[in-house]
Phi, psi and omega in degrees: 000138183250121182252020178290156176282154178281162178300324177297324178292320182292323181296314177300311179306307185298322179294314177297319182290316179303308181304314186279330173294333180282346184240079184298329176277357174100161183268142176279161177303312179299331177293316180296315182294322177298328172285346180087011183286331180285342175231043186305316182262007176274139181307141177301330177294339180251016178096357181268187182274337179077023180275162177278177175293334180292307178304323185294313184294325176296317176299309183299322177299312180297320175302317181289323175295317181294320177290322181295317182289330178289321181296328183264011173085017182281000176077009176090012180256126184266000184296133180084352176285141182294132176288141168280355181294143177296151175243045181317000000 
């Protein structure tokens, strides 16, 4: 069984990380909503992004890493931080 992230999931992670690193003071709720991240796993027919729970977790992980880096005085950069994703 392969538990690797798909290329699309890796792209989502890279996009989320890049977006958050450019906003050292943090992203606002309206910005996150515009990207579809606040309703990531809600079906598109109901106004969400229609992503899976895996993609939602990827976005939330990056949000958490970014927040943790800011709280620890890292200036908002999650680069180089250990991922919480399993590495089977």
